C-alpha positions as CSV (number, residue, x, y, z in Angstrom):
1,M,29.0,-3.7,11.5
2,Q,27.1,-5.8,9.1
3,H,27.8,-9.5,9.2
4,P,28.3,-11.1,5.7
5,S,25.5,-13.5,6.2
6,D,23.0,-10.7,6.9
7,V,22.7,-9.8,3.2
8,S,22.9,-12.4,0.5
9,D,23.5,-12.1,-3.2
10,D,19.7,-12.0,-3.8
11,R,19.4,-9.0,-1.5
12,S,17.5,-10.8,1.2
13,L,18.1,-9.5,4.7
14,R,18.2,-11.7,7.8
15,L,16.6,-10.3,11.0
16,P,18.6,-10.9,14.1
17,P,17.3,-13.4,16.8
18,H,16.6,-10.5,19.1
19,G,15.4,-7.3,17.3
20,S,15.6,-4.4,19.6
21,T,16.0,-0.6,19.5
22,T,19.8,-1.3,19.7
23,T,19.7,-3.5,16.5
24,A,17.2,-1.3,14.7
25,E,19.7,1.3,13.5
26,D,21.8,-1.3,11.7
27,L,18.6,-2.8,10.2
28,R,17.5,0.7,9.0
29,V,20.8,1.2,7.2
30,R,20.5,-2.3,5.5
31,L,16.9,-1.6,4.5
32,V,17.8,1.7,2.9
33,L,20.6,0.1,1.0
34,A,18.4,-2.7,-0.2
35,A,15.7,-0.2,-1.3
36,D,18.2,1.5,-3.6
37,F,17.9,-1.4,-6.0
38,D,15.0,-2.2,-8.2
39,G,13.1,-5.4,-7.8
40,E,12.5,-7.4,-4.7
41,M,13.3,-7.0,-1.0
42,A,13.1,-10.2,1.0
43,I,13.4,-10.3,4.7
44,D,14.3,-13.6,6.4
45,A,12.6,-13.8,9.8
46,S,13.4,-17.4,10.4
47,E,15.7,-16.9,13.4
48,V,13.6,-14.3,15.2
49,E,13.1,-15.1,18.9
50,S,11.9,-11.7,19.9
51,V,11.2,-8.5,18.0
52,G,10.6,-5.0,19.5
53,Q,8.6,-2.0,18.4
54,A,11.5,-0.2,16.7
55,V,12.1,-3.2,14.3
56,L,8.4,-3.6,13.6
57,Q,8.1,0.1,12.8
58,L,11.0,-0.2,10.4
59,L,9.5,-3.2,8.6
60,V,6.1,-1.4,8.3
61,A,7.9,1.7,6.8
62,A,10.1,-0.4,4.5
63,R,7.1,-2.3,3.1
64,A,5.2,1.0,2.5
65,E,8.2,2.5,0.8
66,A,8.7,-0.6,-1.3
67,E,5.1,-0.5,-2.5
68,R,5.4,3.2,-3.4
69,A,8.5,2.4,-5.4
70,G,6.9,-0.5,-7.2
71,Q,9.2,-3.0,-5.5
72,T,8.2,-6.4,-4.1
73,F,8.5,-6.7,-0.3
74,R,8.1,-10.0,1.5
75,I,8.9,-11.7,4.8
76,D,10.4,-15.1,4.3
77,H,10.1,-18.0,6.7
78,P,8.8,-16.0,9.7
79,S,9.4,-17.8,13.0
80,Q,6.5,-18.5,15.3
81,A,7.8,-15.8,17.7
82,F,7.9,-13.2,14.9
83,V,4.3,-14.1,13.8
84,D,3.0,-14.1,17.3
85,R,4.5,-10.6,18.0
86,V,3.3,-9.2,14.7
87,N,-0.2,-10.6,15.3
88,A,-0.3,-9.3,18.9
89,C,0.5,-5.8,17.5
90,R,-2.1,-6.3,14.8
91,L,0.5,-5.5,12.1
92,G,0.1,-8.5,9.9
93,D,-1.4,-6.6,7.0
94,A,1.1,-3.7,7.4
95,I,4.1,-6.0,7.4
96,G,2.8,-8.5,4.9
97,I,2.3,-11.7,6.8
98,S,-1.2,-13.0,7.4
99,A,-1.3,-16.8,7.0
100,E,0.0,-19.4,9.4
101,E,1.2,-21.5,6.4
102,D,4.2,-19.2,6.2
103,I,5.5,-20.2,9.6
104,I,8.6,-22.4,9.8
105,Q,7.6,-25.8,11.2
């Protein structure tokens, strides 16, 4: 079940601290719902401690779909753990993070 803090009024989604195959289905549903609106899709990655392949695949697909639909897709406040995992998988461009200045200090 979706926690009220997972989606705010501005449609930003908050990634869980531990994104795994188990949490990916809930994230997929939330991404689909967010994609139904015009405008911007913002993903808050500030609390991520670990992120698995299934979640990364969803983020890559969501960004590609947002671009096809003319929507803005962004990752906000990526934690160091999130950035490290994305870079280790060489997915920075596909997910939309590339600069260390976006990392929470």
